C-alpha positions as CSV (number, residue, x, y, z in Angstrom):
1,M,-126.9,-46.5,-80.3
2,T,-130.5,-45.9,-81.1
3,T,-132.9,-44.0,-78.9
4,K,-136.6,-44.4,-79.2
5,L,-138.8,-41.4,-78.5
6,D,-142.5,-41.4,-78.6
7,E,-144.4,-38.6,-80.3
8,R,-145.2,-36.8,-77.1
9,Q,-141.6,-36.8,-75.9
10,L,-140.4,-35.6,-79.2
11,K,-143.0,-32.8,-79.3
12,T,-142.0,-31.7,-75.7
13,L,-138.3,-31.8,-76.6
14,I,-138.9,-29.6,-79.7
15,K,-141.1,-27.2,-77.8
16,E,-138.6,-26.7,-75.0
17,S,-135.8,-26.2,-77.6
18,M,-137.8,-23.6,-79.5
19,K,-138.6,-21.7,-76.3
20,E,-134.9,-21.5,-75.4
21,I,-134.0,-20.3,-78.9
22,I,-136.7,-17.7,-79.1
23,S,-135.9,-16.4,-75.6
24,S,-132.2,-16.2,-76.5
25,E,-132.9,-14.3,-79.7
26,F,-135.3,-11.9,-78.0
27,M,-132.7,-11.1,-75.4
28,K,-130.2,-10.3,-78.2
29,L,-132.8,-8.1,-79.9
30,R,-133.5,-6.2,-76.7
31,A,-129.8,-5.7,-76.1
32,F,-129.4,-4.4,-79.6
33,L,-132.3,-1.9,-79.3
34,V,-131.1,-0.4,-76.0
35,P,-129.5,2.9,-76.8
36,Y,-125.8,3.5,-75.9
37,V,-125.3,5.6,-72.8
38,S,-121.9,7.2,-72.3
39,A,-120.3,7.3,-68.8
40,E,-121.1,11.0,-68.6
41,E,-124.8,10.5,-69.4
42,Q,-125.0,7.6,-66.9
43,K,-123.6,9.8,-64.2
44,E,-126.1,12.5,-65.0
45,I,-129.0,10.0,-64.9
46,E,-127.8,8.7,-61.6
47,Q,-127.7,12.3,-60.2
48,I,-131.2,13.0,-61.3
49,Y,-132.9,9.7,-60.5
50,K,-130.4,8.2,-57.9
51,K,-128.8,4.8,-58.2
52,P,-131.1,1.8,-58.6
53,S,-131.6,-0.4,-55.5
54,G,-129.2,-3.3,-55.1
55,K,-132.1,-5.8,-55.6
56,I,-131.7,-7.6,-58.9
57,T,-134.6,-9.5,-60.3
58,K,-133.0,-10.9,-63.5
59,S,-129.6,-10.3,-65.1
60,Y,-128.4,-11.6,-68.4
61,K,-125.0,-11.3,-70.1
62,I,-125.2,-11.5,-73.9
63,E,-122.5,-11.2,-76.4
64,I,-123.6,-9.7,-79.7
C-alpha cells in the first residue's frame, strides 16, 4: 500500500511529531531536575504553606 503526501502535509506531520517529542523530553528533564522531597519534608512544607488547592491545571505522569 502506497500513500502519497504532498510537501505541505509531510512538513506538517514532521512538525507535529517534533513538537510531541520535544514536549515529552522537556517533561522528563523537568521531572529529573525537581529535587527529592521526603514525606517528613513534605509534611513540614504543608504545615508552613498549607495544602495546595484542589484545582489542577495540568498533570503529567512520566516514568523515567
